Structures are given as structure tokens and as C-alpha cells.
N, C-alpha and C positions, 0 to 999 in steps of 0.2 A: 396941062396934066401935072398934078403935084407929085413930087418924088419924096418918099418917106426919108426922114433923116436917118443917119447911121445909128444903130442901136435901138430904133423904135420897133416894138413887136408888131408883127403883121398878123392879122387874124387869118386863120386858114379859110380857104375858099370853100363854100358849101358845095356839096355834090350837086351835079346838074340835076334840076327838076325836083330837088328835095323840098324847097320852099313851096312849090306849087302842088305837092302831093296832098290829096284830100285826107282828113283825119279818119282813123280806123273806127270800126264799130264800137270798140271799147271806149274810145275818147268821146265819141258822139253820145254814147249812153251816159257816161260820167257827166258830160256837159248838160244833158237834159235833166238828170237828177239834181244837178246843182241849181238849175233854174226853177225847178218845181219841188219845193220843200215838202208839199203835201204828199206827192207821189213817193218821195224818199221815205217819209215817215210811214206811209202805208205798207211799203215793202218791208220795213223793219218790223212792223207789228203783225205782218201777215201770218208768220209761223205760230207765235203764241196765241193769237186770236183764233186761228184754226184749231189749235189744240184745245183751247177753252170751249169752242163751239162743239167739238166732237166729244171730248171726254166729259165735260161738265154739263153743258146745256143738253147734249145728246142723251146723257144718262137721266137727266130730269125729265126730258120728253118721254123717254121710255118708261119712266116711273109713272107718269100721269096716264099714259096710254094703257099700261097694264092695270091700273086701278079701275078701269072700266070693263075689264074682263071678269071672268069667273072661273071656278074650278069645278070639274065634274066630281060630285060627291062619291061616285062609285069607282071610277078609274083613277081619279086624282089628276087627270090631264087638264091642261088649260083649254078653256072654251073662249075663243076669240070672237065673242059676240058682245056688242055694246050693251051695258047695263048699269043702272044707278044703284044696284042692290048693295054694293060694298059701302058707298057713301051713306046710304040710308041706314045701314046698320051702325056705322060709326056715329052718326048724329042722333039716332033714336035709342040705342041700347045704353042704359044708364052706366054700366060699368066702364064703357069707353069714354064717356063724358067725364066720369070721375078720374080716370087715369090721366086724361088730358089736362084737367084742372090741377091735379096733383103735380104733374110734370111742370106745368107753368109756375105753380107755387114754389117748387124746389128751385127752378131756374132764377126766380126773383129773389128768393132767400139767399142763394149762393152769391148772387150779384151784390146784394146789399151788404152781406157780411164781408165780402172781399173789398168793397169800397171803403167800409169803415176801417178795416185793418190796413189797407194799402195806402190810404191818403197820408196818415202820419209818417209811415215808413218812407214814402216817396218824398214828402216834405223835408224830412231829416236828410235824405240823400241829396236833394237838390239845393237846399238852402243852408243847412247846418254843417254838413261834412266838408272837409277839404277836398280839393280836386283828386288827390291821391287816394283818399278814403272813398270817394265816390266810385272810382274804378273798381275797388275791391268789393264795395257793396253791390254794384251791378253784377259782378261775377257771382257773388253769394246768392243773389236773386235768381240768376240763370242756372246755377248749379243743379237745383232739383229737376230742371227740365232735361238734364242729361241722363237721369235715371229712368229705367223702364216704368211705364205706366202700371204694369201688373205688380212690379215690386213695391211701388208706393202704395197701391191699393191694398195689397196683402199685408203690408206693414201696418196700415190702419186697422185691418181686420184683427191682427194680433193685439193691438193696443185696445181695441174696443171689446174684445172677448171678455167673458166673465172673470177670468183670472189675469186679464191684461192690465196695462198701466192705467187706463181710464175706466174700464169696466162698465161702459154705458150699455153694452149689448148691441145687437144689430137691429136695424129698422130705418125709418125715414130720417130721423135725426142723425144717425150714423152716416147715411148717404149724403146729407147736406154738409156735414163736417168734412167728409172725405173729398167731396167735390170742391168745397171751399179751399182746401189745401192744394188740390191738384191745379186749380186754375188761378190761384193767387198771383203768380208772376205775370200772367196776362193782364192783370189789373194794375199792378205796380208800375210796369214799364211805361204804358201810355201816360199815366199820371205823372211819373217822374219826368218824362219828356215835356209835358205841358208846363210843369213847375219850373223846369230848367229854362224855358223860354220866357218866364215871367221876370221882368227886370227888377233887380233889387231896389232900384230907385223908386219904384212905385210903393214898395213897402215902407221905405224910408220917408217918402212924402206923406203916406197915410199916417205914420207915427208923428211927423211934424205937425200935421193938422189935427192931432188929438185923437185919432182912431187907434184904439188899443185892443189887443186880444180879439175877442169875438167880432167886434165891429169891423176891424181891418179884414178879418177873414170873410165876413159876410159881404162887404162892399168892394173888396179888391180881389182877394184870392179866389173866392168861389166863382164869381162871374167869369173870370179869365181862364180858370182851369176846368170849368164844367164840361166843355166839349171833350177834353181829354178823359174825364171820368166816364162820359157816355161812350167814348171810343173803347175804353177798356171793358165796359159793360157788354159791348157787342160780342166780345170773345167769351166772357164768362157766361153770359146768358145763352148764347147759341150752343156752346160746348156742353153746358149742363142740360139744356133742353133735349139734346139728342143722345146723351150718354145712356148706356145700358150695362156696361161692364162693372162699374162701381156698385150699381144696385144689385147685380148678381153676387158680388163678393161680400158687401156689408149691409145690403138692404133687407136681409131676411125675407119676409113675405111681401114686402112692398114691390109695387110694379109701377114703372113709368112707360112712356110711349115707346122708348127704345126696346124695352123688354117685350112688349106686345108685338112689335114688328119682328123681333128675333124669333119669338115663339111661333108665329104664323109662318115664317119662312122655313123653320126647321121641323119641329114636331108636327104641326098642323098641315104643313105642305100647302098652304093657301097663299101663294104669292100675290094674287090680285088684292086680297083683303089687306095684306101687309103693306102693299103699295098705297092703298087708300088711307091707312093709318099713318103712313109716313108723310102724307101730304099735310098733316096737321102742323108739325113743326115748321115745314116749309112756308105755309101760309102765315103762321105766327111771326116768323122771322122777316117775311116780306113786309108785314104791317109794322114791325118794330123798326126795320131799316128805313121805311118811309118816314116814321116819326123822328128817327135819329138824324136823318138828312136835313131836317129843318133846323137842327141845332148847330150845324156845321161841324159835327164831330167826325164825319167821315174824312175830313181833311187832316185829322190828327192820327189816322191809322197809318 
């Protein structure tokens, strides 16, 4: 039996039976979660996925179900009987086809205008400005988002009035101009993020190989930043497609899909038909997102 030398610290003895005590339920649960990373991830995502399923997917499901109902023309009550009448009217009545095509054209126009304006601004922010200036420019781009939507829309109404700064008057072009201004930051920021990830060495190499100006843009910059542009278009396209407030403020007599939905919910009290009309932008966006997914742009969001 060895005797400890004088001055050598002696470890305290463990309480009797402590080392043989089985782990508690909390320790067993922690050990099980440590061994199974998939279970741990599922528990972390359970709450947000449940909220998504109830609040978002649940509301879409209710929308589609309501679109197959009808409204009693005498009492105004909902008739919960399956019918294709609402979709038949949406597809066969010319005015609704015209409104759908007009809404699609406005969304495309706003997206193209924002892309043309946003790209040089984002390029200057990412490649020409100093790091300190970049931060101030990002703040300047974000600043309009802090103001109220209605304040900005009514400011454009004042500018577009007959005695305003621009004097264009109200109508479809006024709607496009207003929406282009409102959603421009959503196009600038994804393009800026894509250009910031573009190595400067690629531009220098293109210049060393003789690619100048347009050729360098076409062969180097555009292919690498195209997914970022498409990612920005998801915001501008979808927000313009479903907007109805700006049209009410500056659109004059113009009508888009959002206005038809709003009018049928309010004045006409025809919720099933409004739900059927509301499926048009949903279907368009599903097709658009399926096309966007092939470009890899969703990874830039």
C-alpha cells in the first residue's frame, strides 16, 4: 500500500454509490439528441414549420376550398356546395382575362425597370465604392423601406397630379412608376450581394485577356450575377403582381388582379369568386418559381 508524500493533495473520496448511480432523464435525453442529429434538427424546426403549415399553407388551402363555393344571390350567404362556376367565369369572361394579362404586364414591366436601374447602382456599390462608402450606400438603399407604404404612394400621387412635379396624371404608367420606386430596394440588395461575391480577380483577368467594357460584362459579370438578378425579380414580380393599394391611389380607372379581389370581397360580397381570382397570381408565381429554380437563383435569396 502506497503512502502519499507529505504535501501531496489528496482527491476527496466520492460519496458512496455516486459513480454507480444511473443518469437522469435529462442526461439520457441530451445524450440521445447528441447521437441523432436528425432528431435534434427536427425538434428545432418543429415550431416554425408548424406555424408555416397552419398560418400560410392553411390559409392557401382555405382559399382554394372557398373558390369552389358560391354565394346566394338573394341572401348573400355562402353556399358550401362544390362548383366550377367561379373558375369558369374567370377563364371565359373577357374582362377578367384582360385584367390578368394587364397585371402580368405591369409585374414584368416593373421587374425590367428595376433591373435596369438597380444593376448599375449595385455595381457601383460593390465594385467602385470604398468599404466605408458601401455601408452608407446600403443604409441609403434601405432608408425608403423605413417609411410607410401609404406615405410613399401618396407622395407619388402628389408628384403625378396635374399640378405636381411630374404632371403625368394617373393611370397605368403612373402605377408602373410608383411600383418601380416602391420595390427598387428589393432588386438592388440581391444584385449587390451577388456582385460583392464576384472576385475582383476575375474582372482583372478578363481585362488582361483583352475583354473590355461590354465583352467583359457579357462573358464574366452577367453569367455570374444572373442568379442574383433573378432572385431580385422574385420580389419585384410577386409584389407587383399582387398589389392593389398603389393602383387605388395613382392608377385612376386602371384595374389589376388585386383590385378585382378587393372589390369582390368588399362591395360585391362575393368571397368565393374573389378566392377564384386570387388563385391566378398564385398559379403564375408557382410557374415562375419553378422556372427560377432551374437558374439556381433561389440560393441567392
